[in-house]
Each structure stands twice: as structure tokens, then as C-alpha cells.
N, C-alpha and C positions, 0 to 999 in steps of 0.2 A: 504494500500500500504506500503510495507516495506521501511524503511529509507535507502537511498543510501549514502554510504560513499563518502566523497570528495576525489578526486584523489590528491596525493601529488603534491606540487607545481612543483617539478622537472619534473613530467610527463606532465605538461602543457607548459613547456618552448619550444621555437622554436629550432629545430635541425638545426644547422649551419654547412655546409660543408666547407672544406678548399678551398679557392679561391685565386689564385695568379694573380696579375697584374704586368707585366713587362713593365717598361717605359725605352726604349732605342732606339736610332736612328739607331742602327746597326741591320739589319735583321738577320745577321749571328749569333749574340748573342742570339736573340730570338729563332732561330732554335735549337741552342745548348741547351738552357734551356728547351725548349719543349721536346727534346729527353730525357733529364735527368728525366723529370717528367712523361713521357707518360706511364710508367709501374705502376705508383701510381694511382690506379683507384679512390681513394677518393679525389684526388686533381684536381681541375679545373683550367686550365691555360688560361689567356687572355694576349694579347700583344697590346701595344700602341707605335707606332713608332714616332708619332709627339708629342713632349712635350707640345705643345699648347693645345692638346686634352686630356692631362693626367687627369685633374680634371673631365671633363665631362665623360670620360671613367670610372674613379673610381666610380663616382656617379651611372653610369649605371650598373656595374657588382658587386658592393659592395664587394670588396676583403677583405679577412681576413689578408693579408699581401701584401705589395707593394715592388717590387724590382725596384730600380731606379738607372740609370746611373748618374754619376756626370758630365761628359763632353758631352754636347749635343749642337747642333746649336740653335740659337735664344734665348733659355732660359738656363741660367746657372743652373746646377743641384742643387746647394745649395739654389738658389732662389726658385726653385720648391719645395724643402723641406719646406721652409717657407710658400709657398702657401698652401701646404697640411695641415700644422699645424694650419693655420689661418682659415681653412674652418670648420664650426661647425659640419658637417656630416662626415668629413674625418680626423679630428684632432687626433682621438684616434687609427686609424689603424696603426699597426706596419709597420715601414718603414726600409728596409734594403738597404743601399747605396752600389752600385757596383762601383768599381774604378779599373783602370789599375795599380795604384800605391799605395804602402804602405807608406803613409806619416802621421806622427804623428800629424802635424799641421792641415792637412785636416780632419783627423779623429776627432780631438778635435772640429773643427768648425762644422762638421756635427752633432756631438752629441749635441753641444750647441744649434743648431737650431731645434733639436727634433728628429733626427734619432735614431732608436732603435738598429741598428746593422751596421756593416761595413764589407764588403767582397771584397777581391781582385778578379776580374773576370779573367777567369772563375773559380769558386771554385770547389772543389771535389764534385761529385754528392751526396755522402753519407752525407757530411757536409751540403750541400745546403738543402737537404730534411729535415735533422734534425732541422736546423734553421727555415725553413718554418713551420714545425709542431710545434715547440716550441712557436714561436711568434703567430701563428694562434690559438693555444690552449689558450694562455693568453687572446687574443682578444675575442675569442668566450665566454670565462668565463665572461669577462666584459660585453658583449652583454646580456648574460643570467642573470647576476646580475642586470643590468639595467632593463631588462624585468621583473624580479621578483620584483624589487622595484616599478615599475609602477603598477604591479598587486596588490602589497600590498597597495600602495597609493589609488588605486581605491577601494579596499576592505575596507580600513579605512574610506574613504569618504562615501561609502555606509552604513557602520556601524554607522558613525556619524549621517547620515540622519535618520537611523532607531531609534537610541537612542533619537534624537530630537523629532521624532514623538511619541516615547514611553513616553518621558517626558511630552509632551503636553497632552497625554492621561491621565497620572497620575494626572496632574494638573486639567484636566477637571472633574475628579471624586471628587475633593474637593468642598464642598458646597459653595453656594453664601452667603455672609454675610447677617445676619438678622438685619435690621436697624429699625424696628418698632415692638411694642408689649411689653408684660411683660418680654420677654427674648430676648436679642439682642446679636449679635456675631460680632467679628472682628478677623482677623487672618493674619499672615504672614508666608510664607513658602519659605525658601532659602536652597535648597539642596547643599551640599558641592561638589558633582559631578553632572554630567548630570542627573543621576538617583539616587535618594536617597531611604532610607528605612523607612522614616517617613510617616505617614498618619493620617488623622483625619476626623471627621465628627460630625454631630449632626442632630437631627430630633425630631419631636413630635411623641411619641409612641401612644398617644391618646390626646384628648383635654387638659388634665391636667398634663401630664408627658412629660418632655423634656429630651431626652438622649443626652449625649455629650461624646466624647471619642477621645483619641490620642494614637497612638501606634508607636513604634520604633523598626524596625527589625534590628538585628545585621548585621553589614557590610553595604556595598554600592553596587551599580551596578544593573544589570538586575535581578539577583536572589532575592536580597532584595526587589526590587521594585515589582516583581511579587507576593511575599508573602504578602507584604503590601496591594497590590490591592485586593488579594484574601480575606484577613481578612476584609478589608473595605467593600467589596461587601456583605460579610456575615452579617456584623453588620447593614449595611444600609438596606438590604432586610429582616433583622430579620429572617435569615435562619439557625437557629441552632435547632436541634431536642430537643423537651421536655425542652425548655428553656423559662422562664418568663423574658423578657427583662426589666421588672421593677426592677429586683433583681440583682444588680451588681455582687455579688459573684457567682450566678448561670451562668451569662454570661461568666465570666472568666473561670469557670470550664468547660463549654461547649467548649469554645475556646481552652482550653488546650487539651481536648479530640480530637478535630478536627485537630489541628495543631501540632501534635507531631513532634519533630525535625527530628527523624529518617525517617519520611515520607516526609520531605521537605528539603532534601539536607543539613541536619544538621543546618538549620537556625531556630532561635527562635526569639521571640519579647517580649518587655515589653509593658504594656498598663495601662492607667488610664481610667476608665469608671464610669460615674456618671449619676444619674437620679434625676431631680428636679421636685418636686410636687408644682405647682404654687398655689394650694389652701392652703396646710398646710405649705408651704415654707420650707419643709424638703428636704435636699439634701443627697441622699444616694450614696455611692461611694465604689469602690474597685480598688486597684492598684496591678499589678503583676510585681514586680521588677522594677517599674517605679518611677521617681522622684515625690514628692508630688505636688499636685495642691495647688496654693496659693489663699486663700480666704481673701478678704478685705471687712468687713461688720461693720456697726456701726461707732462709732467715733474712727477711727484709729485702730480698732481691726483687727488683722491678724492671720490667722491660716494656718498650713501646713496639708493638707488632704492626708493621706497615710495609707495603711494597709500593714501588714507584710506578703505579699504573694509572692510565687515564680513566676518567669517569665513564659511565656506561651510556652509550648512545651518541657520543660525540663524533667519532670517526669510525667508519666501517672497517678500516684496515688496522685498527689498534691491536697490538700484541700485549699479552698479559703474562706475568710471572708470579710464582708462588714463593713463600718463605716457609720455614719450618723451625720449630723449637721443641726440645725435649724437656718435659716437666720433671724436675727432680723428685725423689721419693718424698712422700708427705703431702699435706694439703696444699692446694693452690687456688687462686681465684683470678678470674678474667673479667674485665669490664669492656663491653662493646657499647658504643654510644654515637649519637649524632653530634654535630658541632654545637647544637643548642645547649649541650650539657656544660659547656665552658666558655663559649664566646658570648659573654654577657657584659654589657657596658656598665661601668661604675659611674654614678653621677658626678663623683668628685675625683675621678682618676681613670687610668687606662683600662682597657678591656681585660677581663680575667683570662688567664692563659692555660694552655694544656699542662704545662709544668706545675702550675698551682693546683690544678685538678688532681694530678698524679700525687702530689704531696698530701692533698686533703684526704684521699682515699687510703693512704698507706696504713694508718693505725687501726683500721676497722677490722672486726672479726671475720671469720671465714663464712659463716652461714648467715641467713637472714637478709633483710633489705633495709636495715636501719640506716646504713650510710646513704642509700639512695634518697630516702625521705629527708634525711638531714641535709643532704646536698641541695635538694630542691628548695627547702626552706631557706637555706643559706643564700642561694641565688636570688630568691624572691626578695630577701632583705637587702641584698647588695644592690639590686636594681631598684628597689623601692616600690615595686608593683606586684600585684598578685599573679599576673600573667607575664611570662617571659616573652621576649621579642620573637623567638624562634621556638620550634617544637623541641620538647625535652623528651628524649628517649634514652634509657640506659638499661642494658641487659647485663646481669651479673651471672656468671657461670662458675660454680664451685666444683673442684675436682678433689677426690680422695687421694 
């Protein structure tokens, strides 16, 4: 089925005709005004002789302009002006005061109470019609503006709901923490907007090899989230042709072939991908334009695990290489993260650095996610805002 283009907003707005309501106790005035307007086929005329019924009549006919006499029995015309301006559904309708006298003080009071115009009755036909059209045009523009605002508000509310559902879906793709066994995981994910471009995952490729990965799509919003989800699904399902998922550089090369930016709305991503052999305790890894993973193993030993590869999607002929490290006997922990975990501006100083992040994480214990929560609170305090400028994603992998 072909895609249908949305109609422009102006085509969906209500067409409002010009409607005049005259409030005057003198029927002869009403007859005269009616004769002035009867040749104007686009103007609808209504008359209310009883000022006590003026508001109900206005609510009934929805005028685009009100002509109102100042001198009427029972209700003073200026008082009726105040009533119109106090009513929530009538307060914006243009109101032209009709008077038999040209008095500056009366005009001033009428304008101060909310009248839009003042005419000595009976005015010239051409002038009356011109003023009716002028004031009605302004009011109709106001009605259509309000209608457009309501439509926009409803659209934004619907979009916000869709984004919330999409954000829930993205989060549902993130794996549950692994809390037991030779390899355990903890993580925290705080997107800077409702939909972020970060994503990560991990799984056993076979009984001896554990894969872990974190990627960061450039930008934020729906486009970045869609690309992130696509790449995560490919990695999780191991659905790249002719690719050995035990070999990190081959995985990055296949991702680069699959996700060229010219085919994905000029979006690209960085990634860190690693595979741990629980028998040999070797960790093989490759990074494509991504920050290094931080490894803490042995007695305070720390390493930055990174390879000098290009980001994913930039050039079709990019080559990729892997690195490897052997974990010493005993517990070790690995942190994989996006640059939002340390590239945070300080209001009174330079941006926080990778080296400062590495030093911050050093004293924390092996298991749990306490340091991740503490780090996020620290960065919030350093930035002075609840939300960071970039997505915060940090995956912690603990090895026995």
C-alpha cells in the first residue's frame, strides 16, 4: 500500500463564517443593520432585543463579532460589556459598542472595560461592513490558532506516548543481570533523552565463551534508537553472514559491512566487543572508535583495553584488528561504557577525563553495582543537573 501524505495543518482547520450578533433594545436599529448586511451573502446576522438574553444568545449563535448598544433598559451597556469579558467562552469575541453620542469619556471607559471598537449609530454601511470583516477576521484567526494549538498538543501527547512505549521496548531488549556463575554482570542505563542511542548486551556463545558488547550510535532520538536496536538484535541473534562471533575483529568488520552510514540515514556507531574464554581466561576484544574498556585484575592492576579501529559505518573498506589479554588467577572486573560515563563538563572547570574515571572506579569491590550508582550521582552533582548531556551506559562484568 502506498504511503499517504499528511494533509497540511491549514487544511484540517475549521472554516468559520462571519456571524454578527446585534444587542439593542430598538427594533428599528436592528432592521436598519439587517438591511445594511443583507447583500453580504457571507455574513450571518442575529438580533437580540432583550439585554438579559444577550449572553445566552451569544453562546447559542457563536458570533465572530458583537454589536452592542450602550443605552438599554434594565442593564447598562457598559455593565454588559463587563459580563461579556468575564465569560470564559465569550471573552475573546470582538465587541463593537454602538452609541448615539460621540463622547471621549464614554469611549475611554468602554475601551477600558474591553470593547474593541466604538461607532456612533447608525454608521455608514461601507464602514460598518469593513469593521465587521476586520474584527471577524482577527477573531477567526484566533479560533484557528487555538484549534491548531490543540491539535499540536494532542499530537505531542500522542508522540510522547509512542516515545515512552519505544523507550520501554528498548529497555526490554537489555539483558537481565547475571548474578551467579564464573561470569557475572551488572549495569546501569540512563538515556539523556527519552530515546537514546546506546545499547549493550552479553550472552554465552557456547559453554566456554562469553560475549559482551556496548555500542553508541551518534545522536539521540528515534533514528539513533532504531539503529541501536537493529545492531543489538544482530549481535544477540549472531546474525551476520560468514562471521565467527568468537573473533572480535571479524564481528566489527561484518558490522561495518552491514551498517554503512549511507544506508542508514547517515548514522554510525562506535562499539566495544569482547569474548572471554572461561577455560584459558583469555579475553579477546576489539573496539571501533569507542572508549577503552577498563580492566581491574590482580593486586590493583588496571588496564585500558582498546584497539585503533575506525567507527562502524564510516568507510566500507575499513580493516579491523583485535587485542587480547590474559586474566591472572583470582577475581577481576571489567567496565565497558559509552563516553557519556566520563565526558561531563564541570561548571567551574575542564571536562572530566577517562583517567579520572579509571581512578574513581579503582577502590570499589568486585561484585554489585554500587560504584555505578555512585558514579552517576557523582556526575549529576558535578554537572549540577539531574540529567547528563549524553547517554550514560556502563556495563560491569565480574570474573572469578
